[in-house]
C-alpha positions as CSV (number, residue, x, y, z in Angstrom):
1,M,-58.9,7.8,-31.2
2,N,-56.8,7.1,-34.0
3,T,-54.2,9.3,-32.7
4,I,-54.3,7.4,-29.5
5,Y,-54.4,4.0,-31.0
6,S,-51.4,5.0,-33.2
7,A,-49.4,6.4,-30.3
8,L,-50.4,3.2,-28.1
9,R,-49.4,0.8,-30.9
10,A,-46.2,2.6,-31.5
11,A,-45.1,2.6,-28.0
12,S,-45.9,-1.2,-27.7
13,L,-43.8,-1.8,-30.8
14,V,-41.0,0.1,-29.0
15,M,-41.2,-1.7,-25.9
16,A,-41.4,-5.2,-27.7
17,G,-38.2,-4.3,-29.6
18,A,-36.5,-3.3,-26.6
19,L,-37.7,-6.6,-24.8
20,L,-36.4,-8.7,-27.6
21,A,-33.0,-6.7,-27.5
22,V,-32.7,-7.5,-23.7
23,S,-33.9,-11.0,-24.3
24,A,-31.2,-11.7,-26.9
25,Q,-28.5,-10.2,-24.8
26,A,-29.8,-12.3,-21.7
27,Q,-29.2,-15.2,-23.7
28,Q,-25.6,-14.8,-24.1
29,K,-23.8,-17.4,-22.1
30,L,-20.0,-18.2,-21.2
31,V,-19.4,-21.8,-22.2
32,P,-17.0,-22.8,-19.4
33,A,-15.7,-26.0,-20.5
34,Q,-14.2,-23.9,-23.4
35,S,-12.8,-21.0,-21.6
36,E,-9.9,-20.3,-19.5
37,I,-8.2,-17.6,-17.5
38,A,-4.7,-17.9,-16.7
39,F,-2.0,-15.8,-14.9
40,A,1.9,-16.0,-15.0
41,S,4.3,-14.4,-12.9
42,K,8.2,-14.7,-12.0
43,Q,9.4,-16.2,-8.8
44,M,13.2,-15.8,-8.3
45,G,13.3,-15.1,-11.9
46,V,11.5,-18.5,-13.0
47,S,8.4,-18.1,-14.7
48,V,5.4,-19.5,-12.5
49,D,2.0,-20.1,-14.4
50,G,-1.4,-20.7,-13.0
51,H,-5.0,-20.8,-13.8
52,F,-8.5,-20.4,-12.2
53,K,-10.5,-23.5,-12.5
54,R,-13.9,-21.8,-11.6
55,F,-15.5,-18.4,-13.1
56,D,-18.7,-17.0,-14.0
57,A,-19.6,-14.0,-16.3
58,Q,-22.9,-12.1,-16.9
59,I,-22.5,-10.6,-20.4
60,A,-24.8,-8.2,-22.4
61,F,-22.7,-7.7,-25.5
62,D,-24.2,-5.8,-28.7
63,P,-21.9,-5.7,-31.6
64,A,-24.0,-2.8,-33.1
65,K,-23.7,-0.6,-29.8
66,P,-20.9,-1.7,-27.9
67,E,-20.8,1.2,-25.7
68,A,-24.3,0.1,-24.3
69,S,-22.6,-3.4,-23.5
70,K,-22.4,-4.7,-19.8
71,I,-19.5,-7.2,-18.8
72,A,-19.3,-8.4,-15.3
73,F,-16.9,-11.4,-13.9
74,A,-16.9,-13.3,-10.8
75,I,-13.4,-15.7,-10.3
76,D,-13.4,-18.1,-7.4
77,M,-10.0,-17.3,-5.8
78,G,-10.2,-20.4,-4.0
79,S,-9.6,-22.4,-7.3
80,A,-6.4,-21.1,-8.3
81,T,-3.9,-23.5,-9.1
82,L,0.0,-23.6,-9.9
83,G,-0.3,-27.1,-10.4
84,A,2.0,-28.1,-7.2
85,P,0.0,-29.2,-4.3
86,E,2.4,-27.1,-1.9
87,S,2.1,-23.9,-3.7
88,D,-1.8,-24.4,-4.0
89,A,-1.9,-25.0,-0.3
90,E,-0.5,-21.4,0.0
91,L,-2.4,-19.5,-2.3
92,P,-5.9,-19.5,-0.2
93,K,-3.9,-18.1,2.9
94,P,-4.1,-14.4,4.1
95,N,-0.6,-13.5,2.7
96,W,-1.9,-14.3,-0.9
97,F,-5.4,-14.4,-1.7
98,N,-7.0,-14.7,1.6
99,V,-9.8,-16.7,0.3
100,P,-11.9,-17.1,3.5
101,R,-12.3,-13.4,3.6
102,F,-12.3,-12.6,0.1
103,P,-13.5,-15.5,-2.1
104,Q,-14.1,-13.7,-5.2
105,A,-12.2,-11.2,-7.5
106,T,-14.7,-9.4,-9.6
107,F,-14.6,-7.3,-12.6
108,Q,-17.4,-5.0,-13.7
109,S,-17.1,-3.0,-17.0
110,G,-17.8,0.8,-17.3
111,A,-17.5,1.4,-21.1
112,V,-16.7,-0.8,-24.0
113,K,-15.3,0.7,-27.2
114,K,-14.9,-0.6,-30.6
115,L,-11.3,-0.3,-32.0
116,S,-11.8,-2.1,-35.5
117,T,-13.7,-5.1,-36.7
118,G,-13.3,-7.8,-34.0
119,K,-11.3,-5.5,-31.9
120,Y,-12.5,-3.9,-28.6
121,E,-11.3,-2.1,-25.4
122,V,-13.1,-2.6,-22.3
123,A,-12.5,-0.4,-19.2
124,G,-13.9,-1.3,-15.7
125,K,-13.2,-1.8,-12.3
126,L,-11.1,-5.0,-11.1
127,S,-11.7,-6.0,-7.4
128,I,-9.1,-8.3,-5.8
129,K,-9.0,-8.9,-1.9
130,G,-11.0,-5.8,-1.3
131,Q,-8.7,-3.5,-3.5
132,V,-10.4,-2.0,-6.5
133,R,-8.4,-0.7,-9.6
134,D,-9.1,0.7,-12.8
135,I,-8.1,-1.4,-15.8
136,V,-8.3,-1.1,-19.4
137,V,-8.5,-4.5,-21.3
138,P,-7.8,-5.1,-25.2
139,V,-10.1,-7.8,-26.3
140,A,-10.0,-9.7,-29.6
141,L,-13.1,-11.6,-30.9
142,S,-13.6,-14.1,-33.5
143,Q,-16.7,-16.5,-34.3
144,A,-17.1,-19.9,-35.4
145,G,-20.5,-21.0,-36.1
146,A,-22.6,-20.1,-33.0
147,V,-19.5,-19.6,-30.5
148,T,-17.9,-16.4,-30.3
149,T,-14.2,-16.2,-28.8
150,A,-13.0,-13.4,-26.7
151,I,-9.3,-13.3,-26.0
152,G,-7.2,-10.8,-24.4
153,A,-4.5,-10.1,-21.8
154,F,-3.2,-7.4,-19.4
155,A,-1.1,-6.7,-16.6
156,I,-1.5,-6.1,-13.0
157,K,1.2,-5.1,-10.3
158,R,0.2,-7.8,-7.5
159,L,1.4,-5.2,-4.3
160,A,-1.6,-3.2,-5.7
161,F,-4.0,-5.7,-4.6
162,K,-2.1,-7.0,-1.5
163,I,-1.4,-10.3,-3.1
164,G,1.7,-11.5,-1.5
165,E,2.0,-9.8,1.8
166,N,4.6,-9.5,4.5
167,E,7.6,-11.5,3.7
168,W,6.4,-12.0,0.1
169,A,6.2,-8.1,-0.5
170,D,9.8,-8.5,-1.4
171,T,9.8,-8.2,-5.5
172,S,13.2,-9.6,-5.8
173,M,11.7,-13.0,-4.7
174,V,8.1,-12.5,-6.2
175,A,7.9,-10.1,-9.3
176,D,5.3,-7.3,-8.8
177,D,4.1,-7.9,-12.4
178,V,1.5,-10.3,-13.0
179,Q,0.2,-11.2,-16.7
180,V,-3.6,-12.1,-16.9
181,K,-4.4,-13.8,-19.9
182,F,-8.0,-15.3,-20.9
183,K,-9.9,-17.2,-23.7
184,L,-13.6,-16.9,-23.1
185,A,-16.2,-18.8,-25.4
186,L,-19.8,-17.2,-25.5
187,T,-22.9,-18.1,-27.2
188,G,-25.7,-15.9,-28.2
189,V,-23.4,-13.1,-29.4
190,G,-24.5,-11.5,-32.7
191,K,-22.7,-11.0,-35.8
192,F,-20.0,-8.2,-35.7
């Protein structure tokens, strides 16, 4: 009887620990007011900067076991802005983001690797306009009080995602390279 009781007690302690770990990860939240996702490219050799006004994330990051972490993003493509009304009116159209058909871009992590203290590499799948590509994103974390800030940047080829189709596919007009930069403020991340 003692053996059964001990086994049940050990199992319940393991389950409680697992539930607490899941609960702690589930409490991680994005702070949108302190976060940003921006992009930069060149049009006829001139830098063009924009950003997305609306995006969300589901994050379960464990600094003790980063390889077990899961990170997912959804970006509202209709919230893209270049800061000029005429350009902003073009972005949702089929040649660019085709927002009616593809309202969101998504990222889903596949692997998180620690490089050094506060430095990570996140590999995953980026989906824009129905096109899915593997990307690797370097991320640097810093903490100030209860807020963890993740910053990083990566490059994509816009034509691989069918951004700027038809007459806009000419890379002498609009460069194929697009730099994506982000700063994400998160709460609920443990010390690392």
